[in-house]
N, C-alpha and C positions, 0 to 999 in steps of 0.2 A: 659811159655813158650810151646806151645802145644809140646807132647811129643810122638803124636801119629805116628808112625812110618808108612812109605812110604806102600802103599797099594800095588802098583805094579816096584817095584823096576828092573824089568827084562825087560821090554816091552818099546819099544819105541812108545807107545802111555800109556801115564802116564792115570789111570783109579783111581779115588777116591772112588770108591765103597766100603764101609765097613768104611769110615771115621767116627768118632764121632763129628757131627757138634757140639755138645756144646764144648766140649775138645780140638776140632781145632780152636775153635774161641779164640782168644787171650783177649778178652774184656768182655764175656759172664758172666765169674764165679763172678768177682770183681764188676761188673755192679750191679746183682742182687742183693750182697753182701751189695751195698751202698744203695738201693733202696730199699728193701724188711727188712720188721722188722728181729732185726739177728734172735729169735727162731723159724719165718718162714722160713727165707733162710736155716737153717741147716736144718730143716724139709723137705725142697723142693730138696735141691743138688743132692740127690741119683736119685729123679725122673726124673730133670732136665737131671741129667747121662744118664739117660736110656733112655731117650726121644733123646737124641742127639745121641745117638747109633742107634736109629729105625728108627732117621730121615735120617741118612746116610746108609743105608743098607734095611730093611725091609719096612718102608713106603716108601721110594725112588722106591722099586721096584716097589710097589703096585700101585705108583702113574703112573709112568709111563706106567703098563699094563692098568688102568683106562683112561688115557687118548686118548691109542689106541682104546678103546672100550667105544665110550660114550653111554649114555644111549640112549633108545629107548621108543618111546611111544605105547601100547596099546588103541588105541580106544575101542575095544569090545572083549570082551572073547569069547571063543568057543563056547559060546551058543549063541551068537548073541547080548549079553545083554551088554548097556555102561558102558564103566567102569575107562576109562582116569586114566588108572595106568601107573606109569612110571618106566619100567626094566631096574634095575642096574647091572652091572656088579659086579661078585662076590669080585674081587679087591676094587670096590668102598665101598660095603658093609662093607667090612674089614678095611678099610677106618674110615668109621664112626663108628665101634664099636672102636676102639682105640681112635678117636677122644673125642666122647660122653660118653662112658661106662669108657672106662679105666683112660683115664687122666682126663675127666669129664671140659672139655675147655668149654662147655654153662653152665655147672653147678655150677661151684666153688665160683663164685661171689653172687650165690644167695643162697646156705644153706650152711651147715656144712656137715661133713662126708668126704669130695671128697681129694680124695689122701691121706684118715688118718686123716687129719686136722679138728679139731672140730668145726672151723666156718667157716662162709663165708670169703674167700680170699678176700684181697684188689685187686683192677683191675691189679694194676702192676703185683701182679705175674700173672693174667690171659695172662695179654700180656707178658711177659718174657717168659711162656710155648708157647704160642701161635705163636709167634716169633721165635721159634725152629722149631714148626711142619709145618708152612709155608714155610720155606726153603726145604721141601720135597713136600708138597702136598698144592697149592692153592686154588683151585675148591674147595674142601669142607670147608674149611676156610669161604666160604662166607656164606653156611648153618648155621655152627657154630655160625660164627656173628649173624644171623637173628635171631638166637634161643636164642640166649644171650639179644641181644637188645629187641626182643620181651618182651622175660620176665620183663625188667628193667621198659620197659615202661606199660606194664602192671600192675606192682607194684605201680609204681607213679599214675597211671589214672584212675586204672581200678575200678570199684566196689568190694569193698571187697568178695563178695559173689562167683563172676565172678574170682576174684584172687585166691580164696582157693580152686577151682576146678578145675584150668587151670593149674596155676603154676606150682603143682608135677609133671605134666603130660610134662611139656617142660624142666623140669630140673630132668629128672629121669636119672640115670645110669643105670637102665635096658632096655636093648636095645630094649626087647618086648614092655614094656610099655610107651616106648619114645614118644613124638609126638614134631616132627621139625618145626621149626619157618618158615616164611617170611614172605615177604610184597609186596604188590599187589598195585604200584602207578602208575605206568607209563600207561601213553595213548598215542595212536597215535598224537592226537591233544592236546596232555598234559606232556610234557615231564619234561622238569626243571619249566614249568610254570604251576605250581599244580594248579591255581585260574583256569584255564580251564577245569578242573576235568569235565566229563560228566555222568561219572557212578552215576546212581542214589539208594539212600536207600531209600525205602516207607514204614511207618510206618502202621503194619495193626492193625485192632482192636482188635485181640488179645495181641495187646502191643507188638510184634513181630518187627523185622525190616526186610526185605527183599531187597538184591539188584540186580540191573538189569545194565550188561554194559560189555564193553570188557576191558581188561587189557591187556599191549602190549608188557611188557616184565618184565614174573615174574620168577625171579630165584627161583631154588626147589619149582617148582609149584605143587608137589605132599607131602607138608606139612602138618602136622598135622593141625595146625593152622596158620593164614595170618592176619596182620593188613594191611587193605584196605580202602582208603580213596573215600567216595562216597558222592556226593549230598545230604543232606537230608533239607536244605532249600529252600524256592523258590527266592531266591536269587544269584546274578551272582557276581563272585570272590572266593575270600579266605572264606568270612564271612559263605559261606552256605555250605561250606564242614565240614564234621564230620569224626571222625576216627571209624571204626568198627573193630570186632576181629571176624573171620572167620573160622570156623572149619570145616574140611574134612569130616568130617562123623557126623551124626547127633544120639543122644540119641538112637534112636532104632537101630540103625549099619549100616544103608544105608548111602549111599554119598550122600553129600548136593549136591543143585540145581547150581551146575557150571559145566564146561568141560573146560577139556587142550586141545587146537585146534590143536595146533602141537609146536613141540620142536623146537629150535633155533638152527640153523646150525651156530658155532662161531669160532671166530679167538682163543681166548683161551678158559681156565676154561672148556676144553672139557669132563673131567670128571663129571662135574655139571649140572643139566639137567637147563635148562630155558625155558621158555614155554609163549604161550599166554592163556589166561583165558576170557572165555564168563559165564557170571553169569547171571544165568535163574530164578529170583527170591530166590538168594541162603540164607538162615538164616545167620544171622549176629547179634551179641551182641554190642550196643555200647560201646566204650570206653570215656572217659571223659565227656568233655561240647559238647550239641549239637553246630554246627557252629564252634567249634574251632579245628578242627581235624589236621589242619597241624601245629598247636601251638603243638599238644602231639605228631604230627608225627613226628618233627623237634628235638623233645631228641631221639628218636629212629633214625633217619637220622644222627644225631651230633655222638653218639654211634658209627655207622656203617661206618663215615667217620673217627675216631680213628683208627678203626679197619683196615679201609682200607689202612690209612698211616700205621700202623704195618707191613699188608703184604708188601708194598711197601719195606720197610724197609728190613722185612725176606728174599723176593727175590733180595734185594744188597747186602745183607750179604751172602747167598749163591753163588751166582755169583764173591764176592772176593775170599772165601774161595774158589770155584773151580778155578779160576784163578790164585792164588797164590799158590795152587799145580801143578797145570800143568806147572808154569814156574820154580819153583823148581826142577821138575823131568823130563822136556823135556831138550833136549839139541840141537844146533841149530849151526853151523858154530866155534863147537869146545868148544863152552860154555853154561851153563845152560841160558835159557831166562832172570832167573831171575838178573843174573850178566851184564845185557846189560841195560845200563843207559835208555834207553830211555822206556824200559820194565817197570822199576821201577817208573818212572814219571806216566806213566799209571796206575800203581795199586794203586799206592798214591795215586792220584787222586781219582780213585774206593773207596777205602779206606774211604777218605774224605768224601763224598756224603752218603757212606751208613752208616757209625757213625753219620753225622747229623742227619739223622732221627732216629736212634736208641735212641741217646739222647733227642730227640725232643717227639717222641711217651713216653719215661719213664715221662718227663716233662709235659707232655698232662695227662697221666692216673695220674698221682699224683695229678695234679691240679682237674679233675674229681673227685677224693674221696674227696677232701678237701670240694669241693662245693656240694656234697652229703651228706654229715654229716657235714654242717656247712652253717648255714644261710646268713654267711657272702655275700653281695655282689660283693665282691670283688675277693672271691673264682669263682661266678658265673660268673662274668666278664672275668676273666682269661680263664675258661674253654670255653666261648663263642665266644674268638677269639683264641685259641690255635687249635680246632678242623678244622675248615677251612684251617687255615695254614698249617697243616702235610699233610692232603687231597690232598690240591693242588700243592705243590713243592715236598714232598716225593716222590709221585705218577709220577710226570714229570720227577722226577730224577732217578728213577726205569729203564724207557725205555732205559734211556743211558747207566747206570751200564750195565744193562744185555746185551746188545746191544755190548760193550767193552768187558764182559768177553765173548760173542759168538765170538767174532773177536782174543781173547787172544788164547782161542783154535784151532783158523783155519777152516778147512773143518772140522772135527769133530765136531766142533761146531755148525754147520749147520745143521747136523742130528739130527734123532727125536732118534738116539740111547744113544744121549747122554745130559745131563738135559739142557743145553745152549736155545736149540731150544724154550723147553716150559717153561722157564724163561722170553725170549723174551714177546712170546706170551700171557703169564698171563699179563707181566707187563703193557699191554696196555688198560687193562680192566680198573686200578685204578685211569685213569685220567677221565674217562667216567661214572662210577657207582657212585651214588649219588652226580650228578652234575659235569660236566665238568668245564676244570679248569678255563674257565669266569666266569663262576656261582659263583664256591667255590672264587675265587677272590674277585668278588665283593661281596660275603658274610662277607669277612674279612672288606671289608669298612664299610657295613651294622653295623656289630658288635664294629666298634669304633662311627656312626653314633649315635646309638642308647643305648649303654652304656658307660661307665668308661674306657673302656676295654683299650684304647692306655696308659695313665697314670698307669692302671694297670700293664701291663706289661711293662711300664719302670721302675716300680718299683722293680718286680717282675729279671729283668734282673741287673738292677744295684745292687740288693742284690746276686745275682749268681755271677756278679763279686767279689763283696768285700769277698766274703766269700770264692772264689775260689783262685786259684793258679794265683799271677798275671803275665802279661805277661811280656817280655821282656822291659825294658825301652826304647829301640831304637823303638819298636811297639807303646808305649803307647799313644803317640799324633797321631799317626794314627788311635789307635782304637775307641780313643775317639771323632775322627772326624766321622768314620765312623759310630759308634753308635749314633751320633745326626743327621746325615744327614739320617740316615735310617729311624727315629723315625720323622723327620720333612716332609720327602716326603710323610709316610703313613697318617700324618695329613694333608698335602694340599689335597691329593688324595682323603680323606673323607670329608673333612669339605668344600673345596670348589669346589665339586662336580666335581670331575676329574675320572670319572671311566675309561677312557683309562689309565689311569696311575695304574689300580688295580692289574695286574701282578706283574709289577713293584716294586710297595710299599710292596705287600705280600711276595716275593719274599727275598726284604731287610727286613723284620720282622722276617722272618725264618732262615735268616745267623745271623742276630743278637741276637735271642735268643739261636739258635744251637750253637754259639761260646761262650754265657756265661756259658750256661750249661756243654759244653765241659773243659774251667778252671773250676768251681766248682766242677766236677766229676775228674780232676785231682788232688786233692788234698786226693784223697781216695788211700788206699792201691792198688797196681798193675794197677793203671790208671794214670800213670806220666805222660805217653806218648801223653794223650788227650791232654794236653798244647799244643802240638805240632801239631795235628789235628787243635786245635784253631784257630793257629799263619796260617796256609795253609787255612783257610774258610775265614780270615781277610785279606789276601793277594789276594787270588786269586776269592772270590767270594762278597768281598764288596769293596775292595780298588779301585781306577780308574787306569787302565793302558792301555798303549798304545800299542799295539799288533805289532807294527813295531819297537820296541826295542829291544835291543838286551840284555837281562834278565842276572843277575847274574848265575850262575852255582848253581844250586839247586841240584845236586845229593846227596849231604851230607846230606840234609833234606828229601829226600825220603826215602835215606839208614834208617835214624831214625825212621821215620815214620812207615817204614814196618819191623822196628828190634825186636818186640814183636811178628811178625808173622813168620820170616824166620827165 
């Protein structure tokens, strides 16, 4: 149970600034103990606690300043020379230093020595730390994710000499030596439809590749390296597209032949620059096989999709933490808000959605690690279906949960001096970046059609349920029926060519997995209440309900769900 004292007990406007976001989270420590190897968990615990303290204070303050002072573009220097330089506010630069250098969020999965741990850490550790960081700063976590994903894709498909030269630069914790990563994929006529890519890659007589064309939406546009899709073969469609690594600077120190045309004015992620790129014969190195660029880029995209789901989970967790804190300390009509049944119901619902996302985040990270270290086809198939699942549902849920969090705080939540408005603005990116909701829901069906993913996922869910805390006997029949229905719907949508059912089927599988994961987690010390969360997933997100029926009083269930928090 959280022991952090109220930060502002004497004011009518509760302000949580200074709250340790790790210790205030009733599940964080126990979930890390469950999913991390014991020795690594013990090692990371003080780092998690320190990051939680920073996230609730210093990082949160920096993020607010960076959000109010977005980056600008310097097209030319004072001597009139073109430079395409992104000017970042010092607050954002300090956030970069904390993420890349102090906590090594982009490096810890790729090399030893980060945070004093001698080996590369499993992806579960990366997401546990990043889930905490993103609760304070969302925008920077996009470049951090792309840097990590670029390193991963380069290691898997790059020429060994290229890997040896570039990998140390993108995984460095020395802030001066670090070269961040990006991916330049989107074009005006080729958003989700990568087969419509028009950027050209030309092979010159000296063996070098040169890129020509425009990229329409490029986050972190001044990154040291970017993965770029370009058409290298004289054929239409995906078969003509290859993957290239684009350096910002050439070996002689001059800027590569591309320009940032302008920066985007965005709803959210204002702290981080996104721009439009024009490639004017820029030098680039081929990564992987010619004509198989999308296959290679898909690895980077899927890693980013998992990161996107993690960020959605983090935004929801921050929204819940803020809402619970406010409800505990705000009084109206002679009562604390949290003593009002309707408020308890709202908080309980927010908590269920946030914890579904975190459970699937850990489950997907574990599956990805298994797939990376095991050639077993089942591990790959499970990862293949889970990455679009979390990207689809968690990112959509984050829009609702952050909106509810704003509503709990009321008028103060709508102004920019508190965090809620920023959470709402940032949450909307998740359902767009790396594929809109329709695109990723359809990708769930493609995973089922092209692999044994549905059968593998069903076996995984059944194992989690078998090893987890059993549900109340009164709910057992309802749970079996809901599980069977979820998988039957997904099978029908995929195999009977019903793309119109893709969103419904993806949601059903997401709820089925999260329910099973929550029951499995409930067996661990400190996590017994996650069985109650699983009950609510069953009753409110899977079971059929008559919207006009008068339900039983659920206040006791809401009290029990919030007991760890209140």
